[in-house]
Each structure stands twice: as C-alpha cells, then as structure tokens.
C-alpha positions as a printed Julia matrix, in Angstrom:
330×3 Matrix{Float64}:
   7.16  -20.84    7.44
   6.63  -17.1     7.13
   8.94  -14.99    4.98
  10.85  -12.22    6.7
  10.45   -8.66    5.52
  13.4    -6.51    4.58
  11.83   -3.06    4.67
  13.9     0.01    3.91
  12.42    3.12    5.5
  12.51    6.37    3.54
  14.89    9.12    4.57
  13.92   12.51    5.89
  10.28   11.67    6.53
  10.35   13.3     9.95
  12.15   16.54    9.15
  12.84   19.22   11.69
  12.4    22.92   11.08
  15.77   23.11    9.37
  14.97   20.29    6.96
  17.32   17.73    8.47
  16.2    14.27    9.47
  16.26   13.76   13.23
  17.93   10.72   14.72
  15.83    8.32   16.76
  17.41    5.87   19.17
  16.42    2.35   18.17
  16.97    0.62   21.49
  18.06    2.99   24.2
  15.05    5.29   24.56
  13.04    8.07   23.03
  15.95   10.45   22.33
  13.74   13.54   22.57
  11.05   12.08   20.34
   8.49   14.18   22.15
  10.38   17.37   21.33
  10.87   16.59   17.65
   8.26   14.15   16.36
   5.34   16.37   15.53
   7.1    19.23   13.83
   5.84   17.35   10.78
   2.1    17.16   10.21
   1.91   13.72    8.61
   1.77   10.23   10.03
   3.19    6.93    8.78
   1.08    4.16   10.26
   2.16    0.55   10.16
   0.55   -2.66   11.36
   2.76   -5.34   12.84
   2.99   -8.17   15.3
   5.73   -8.31   17.87
   6.55  -12.03   17.57
   5.97  -12.5    21.32
   2.21  -12.43   21.6
   1.39  -12.65   17.93
  -1.15   -9.82   18.2
  -1.61   -7.19   15.55
  -0.31   -3.84   16.73
  -0.3    -0.31   15.35
   2.8     1.84   15.14
   4.05    5.19   13.91
   7.2     4.91   11.79
  10.1     7.17   12.81
  12.96    6.66   10.35
  14.41    3.29   11.41
  12.19    2.84   14.48
   8.52    2.41   15.36
   6.55    3.95   18.21
   3.86    1.56   19.4
   0.49    3.31   19.55
  -1.69    0.19   19.8
  -3.51    1.72   22.74
  -5.39    3.83   20.2
  -7.41    0.75   19.26
  -9.22    1.06   22.59
 -10.62    4.39   21.38
 -12.4     2.9    18.38
 -16.18    3.08   18.61
 -17.94   -0.04   19.8
 -19.75   -1.92   17.04
 -22.27   -4.72   17.0
 -23.6    -7.0    14.33
 -24.3    -6.17   11.55
 -20.96   -4.39   11.52
 -20.7    -1.16    9.53
 -18.8    -1.35    6.24
 -15.21   -0.24    6.09
 -12.12   -0.32    8.3
 -12.86    1.2    11.71
  -9.37    2.61   12.29
  -9.16    4.29    8.89
 -12.66    5.73    9.3
 -11.76    7.23   12.68
  -8.23    8.34   11.76
  -8.94   12.1    11.43
 -10.43   12.21   14.94
  -7.77    9.95   16.44
  -4.68   11.69   15.06
  -4.11   13.98   18.05
  -4.16   11.0    20.4
  -1.98    8.95   18.05
   0.53   11.8    18.12
   0.45   11.92   21.92
   0.95    8.18   22.24
   3.82    8.2    19.74
   5.57   11.04   21.55
   5.37    9.13   24.84
   6.48    5.76   23.45
   9.95    4.22   23.49
  10.62    3.37   19.82
  11.51   -0.18   18.81
  13.84   -1.0    15.89
  11.89   -1.23   12.65
  14.05   -4.18   11.59
  12.74   -6.23   14.52
   9.1    -6.04   13.44
   7.09   -8.08   10.94
   5.08   -5.62    8.9
   1.61   -6.56    7.72
  -0.66   -4.71    5.31
  -1.35   -1.28    6.83
  -5.13   -1.73    6.45
  -6.61   -4.69    8.3
 -10.15   -4.79    6.95
 -10.6    -3.38    3.45
 -14.12   -4.0     2.22
 -12.83   -4.34   -1.32
  -9.75   -3.95   -3.45
 -10.48   -2.01   -6.63
  -7.9    -2.22   -9.4
  -7.27   -0.37  -12.65
  -6.09   -2.42  -15.64
  -3.99   -1.05  -18.53
  -3.64    2.39  -16.95
  -0.17    3.16  -18.35
   0.16    3.39  -22.13
   3.68    1.97  -21.9
   2.27   -1.21  -20.35
  -0.08   -1.61  -23.31
   2.55   -0.8   -25.92
   5.51   -2.72  -24.51
   4.16   -5.54  -22.35
   0.82   -6.67  -23.7
   1.97   -7.71  -27.14
   2.77  -11.37  -26.55
   0.32  -14.24  -26.35
   1.95  -15.37  -23.08
   0.66  -12.2   -21.42
  -2.47  -11.07  -23.25
  -3.81  -14.47  -24.28
  -7.34  -13.98  -25.62
  -8.02  -10.78  -23.73
  -8.86   -7.71  -25.76
  -6.46   -4.9   -24.86
  -7.85   -1.41  -25.26
  -8.34    1.83  -23.34
  -9.19    1.69  -19.63
 -12.54    3.3   -20.43
 -13.42    0.14  -22.35
 -11.7    -2.31  -20.01
 -13.31   -0.84  -16.88
 -12.13   -1.62  -13.36
 -12.01   -4.98  -11.59
 -12.1    -6.27   -8.03
  -9.56   -8.39   -6.21
 -10.57  -10.57   -3.27
  -9.87   -8.91    0.08
  -8.51  -12.28    1.23
  -5.6   -11.85   -1.23
  -4.16   -8.99    0.87
  -0.88   -9.45    2.75
   1.95   -7.28    4.02
   5.61   -7.37    3.0
   6.62   -9.69    5.84
   4.12  -12.32    4.77
   5.47  -12.52    1.23
   3.98  -14.04   -1.9
   3.18  -17.73   -2.25
   2.98  -18.86   -5.88
  -0.45  -20.4    -6.37
   0.08  -21.52   -9.97
   3.62  -22.94  -10.18
   3.02  -24.34  -13.66
   1.99  -20.94  -15.06
   3.67  -17.56  -15.59
   3.28  -15.38  -12.46
   4.14  -11.7   -12.92
   4.92   -8.77  -10.63
   3.17   -5.4   -11.09
   4.13   -2.41   -8.93
   1.36    0.14   -8.32
   0.57    3.2    -6.26
  -2.27    2.35   -3.88
  -4.7     4.92   -2.49
  -6.45    4.12    0.79
  -9.96    5.54    0.86
 -10.57    7.6     4.0
 -14.29    8.36    3.89
 -17.37    7.11    2.12
 -17.43    8.14   -1.53
 -20.25    7.8    -4.03
 -20.46    9.75   -7.31
 -17.55   11.97   -6.3
 -16.44   14.53   -8.92
 -12.74   14.51   -9.72
 -12.37   18.01   -8.27
 -13.17   16.64   -4.8
 -11.81   13.13   -5.22
  -8.57   13.54   -3.23
 -10.58   14.75   -0.22
 -11.64   11.11    0.17
  -8.1     9.69    0.4
  -6.68    8.84    3.83
  -3.23    7.96    2.56
  -1.05    5.94    0.26
   1.07    2.81    0.22
   3.01    0.66   -2.24
   1.07   -2.07   -3.99
   2.32   -5.27   -5.58
  -0.39   -6.72   -7.82
   0.6   -10.32   -8.51
  -0.87  -11.82  -11.67
  -1.0   -15.3   -13.12
  -1.24  -15.25  -16.91
  -3.99  -17.16  -18.6
  -7.4   -17.02  -20.21
  -9.45  -16.66  -17.01
 -11.07  -13.46  -15.79
  -8.67  -10.94  -14.21
 -10.34  -11.13  -10.81
  -9.7   -14.87  -10.66
  -6.08  -14.68  -11.82
  -5.22  -11.87   -9.41
  -7.11  -12.97   -6.28
  -5.11  -15.92   -5.02
  -4.02  -15.69   -1.39
  -1.03  -13.29   -1.09
  -1.48  -11.87   -4.62
  -2.17   -8.36   -3.28
   0.77   -7.01   -1.27
   0.39   -3.58    0.35
   2.91   -1.76    2.49
   5.18   -1.09    4.07
   2.98    1.46    5.86
   0.27    4.02    5.2
   1.58    7.53    4.53
  -1.14   10.07    5.24
  -2.27   12.11    2.27
  -0.97   15.4     3.65
   2.63   14.32    3.15
   2.22   13.11   -0.41
   0.51   16.21   -1.73
   0.2    15.55   -5.46
  -0.02   11.78   -6.11
   0.34   12.47   -9.83
   4.1    13.02   -9.82
   5.67   10.12   -7.91
   8.62    8.07   -9.11
   8.33    4.31   -8.71
  10.62    1.38   -9.37
  10.72   -2.38   -8.99
  13.65   -4.8    -9.06
  13.84   -8.58   -8.85
  16.94  -10.04   -7.19
  18.62   -6.65   -7.51
  17.91   -6.14  -11.23
  15.58   -3.29  -12.14
  12.55   -4.21  -14.2
  10.02   -1.4   -13.76
  10.59    2.34  -13.52
   7.97    5.04  -14.13
   6.24    8.13  -12.77
   2.57    8.4   -11.87
   2.29   11.41  -14.18
   2.05    8.8   -16.96
  -1.22    7.34  -15.68
  -3.92    7.29  -18.35
  -6.57    7.93  -15.69
  -4.97    9.87  -12.85
  -6.07    9.21   -9.28
  -8.84   11.85   -9.16
 -10.28   10.41  -12.39
 -10.02    6.86  -11.01
 -11.89    7.8    -7.83
 -14.55    9.58   -9.87
 -14.82    6.52  -12.15
 -14.86    3.96   -9.34
 -17.31    5.86   -7.15
 -19.75    6.12  -10.04
 -20.12    2.33   -9.86
 -19.13    1.28   -6.34
 -19.69    2.97   -3.01
 -16.17    3.35   -1.66
 -15.78    2.92    2.1
 -12.96    3.81    4.52
 -10.17    1.29    4.15
 -11.0     0.29    0.59
  -7.83    0.02   -1.5
  -7.52    1.44   -5.0
  -4.66   -0.06   -7.03
  -3.97    2.52   -9.72
  -2.28    0.4   -12.41
   1.2    -0.73  -13.4
   3.71    0.61  -15.95
   5.71   -1.42  -18.46
   8.35   -3.9   -17.38
   6.18   -6.58  -15.8
   7.86   -9.95  -15.7
   7.75  -13.42  -14.18
   8.91  -14.4   -10.72
   9.43  -17.76   -9.1
   9.95  -19.2    -5.65
  13.19  -17.92   -4.13
  13.05  -14.51   -5.82
  13.0   -11.25   -3.86
  10.93   -8.36   -5.23
  12.05   -4.87   -4.2
   9.5    -2.07   -4.62
   9.88    1.66   -3.99
   7.7     4.73   -4.49
   8.86    8.26   -3.88
   7.73    9.84   -0.57
   6.36    6.48    0.64
   9.43    4.27    1.02
  10.43    0.81   -0.11
   9.78   -2.81    0.74
  11.26   -6.19   -0.11
   8.91   -9.1    -0.62
  10.03  -12.73   -0.68
   8.47  -15.17   -3.14
   7.77  -18.71   -1.99
C-alpha cells in the first residue's frame, strides 16, 4: 500500500505586484489565474499522478492548487536509442518555460491535497551526495560508535563525494520503506540542487549557472560498517520534493533555513550558510570528477540532529523559499 503525502505548500510564492499572495480557487475554476500567475518569474514544477489513470503528469504549483501542464511533454525532442544522458524535461526547461506558462494560465487548477506528489525529476542520471558537510554534524552527531562505526570522520576534502543509486529516488507521497529493520535507520535533511545543463570542470564563479532549481532532500541512512553508497541506496532512501523551485526564485542558496521534525518534535534546524563546502564549491568539486548532466541531483549535506526513525513515524521537512513535505515511514 502506498503512503499518502501530506505536503504543505509555501506561502506567498506567487506574489502580485503589491507583495500579497493571490488566492487560487481549488475546485471552482481558474479565478483569474491568467491575469495574475506570471507576475512572478519563477516556476514550481511538480510531478504527480492523478489516481485515475496512474500516469505521471507535470504541474505548476499555485499556492494550494496545481495547474496541469502535462501537454508540455509532447514538446520534448524525439529521442532514439542510445538515449542521450540526462532528464529530457530538465534539459529543455529554459526553452519550454514560455509554453509552460501559457498552459498553466489556461488550466483549471486542481487541489494540491488531491494529488500524489512524486520526485520532481523523473530520470536523474545520478545522485551525487556530500558527506560531513556541516561541522555541527561532525562535532555533535558523529561521535558515537552507533553512527560512525569504523569510518574515519574528517574534512569533506578528505572524505570526497559519493553516489546514491538513482533507483533509491522517490517522492513524498511514496514514503520511505525501512530496508534494514534490525539496524538503526536515520533521517538527514538536505538542500538538493537539480543540475540544469551539462557541467564539466566548472569554476565556482560560474557554478550556479548550471542549476535548474532546488528541492528538499531526505537522505535516509542505515548505520553500519558498509560503504556509504550501499547503506544509502536502498529503494526509497532518497526522497526529493515536494516540487522543483526554479533557481531564479531562490537567488542565493547559501542562506536558507531548514528544519526537520519527527512526529511533531523538531530534531534538525540549520541554515545553509553553515555548509563547509557551499553549493558553488560543491559543483566545482563534483564536476572536476563527474560530468554532471541535466536532471542530476546534488545532495548538499546534512546538519546536526540526525536520528533514528521506525515504521509508523512521520518525517516533516521544510526549507525556506521551497516549502515543506511530510513523508511517512513504513
């Protein structure tokens, strides 16, 4: 049985000229969406299925409603085997935005609460992750043998980056299924950058030019002696959502508040200004080793406060200017 998502949309993400958040009718019609929607220059893209046909669909989030713009998928370039690397929608997003805006303005929004949100990127080629990228995580969390085990904890420059299996990716509605019920399984909230165009040996000064947008990441981890990539790559151990916020809304990703609670009790709270390697440095570092393709996900690291979860728990994650999501643990 699939877990239901309880996704709380952010407020004021579609502000009018006066700074107030417009109201969107959730069931009765567009309520002047066309007149108000694109006063803002950013887009919040979500991926969902509508529970009737079970097909993945694409939507633009409007406060507590979603405008279905799935027709945009017909505009993606035709591809044949061998398929090009990367996610086709993310790669084409800059060219498709005007049409996405037109489709959203013409759509009748559906209630956000009625939709099952999946990960906003369907086909990431890889998930790159940064270990020990908050000093507080090193100082306060990684001091017990039940967390660190035999792993040597040091600076990220010595630890390097690691890869998570793309098959571990799910959205908030799909939830987390504990793969190691006899072991400690921990939550780790992270800012996730979605790569927008191919990047190789990118200097930090131009790194953010290669970001399509951002989402919330939940990096699930089973503690033990195995390699990180193994312990973090079980199915459903990479949660991303609730939507992709295009980079133009976020502005500076180095000053975002984040928090995580389990069953209503706060466990993690930090700001991305405390990253050891900030996002430009991470992209520079990663692209010096891997070619980054559109749709690749970069998990930027977690602050202190990680802790165990078990079946029946609900993990609530929030990052400033992105939104929040609730993820059920099974």
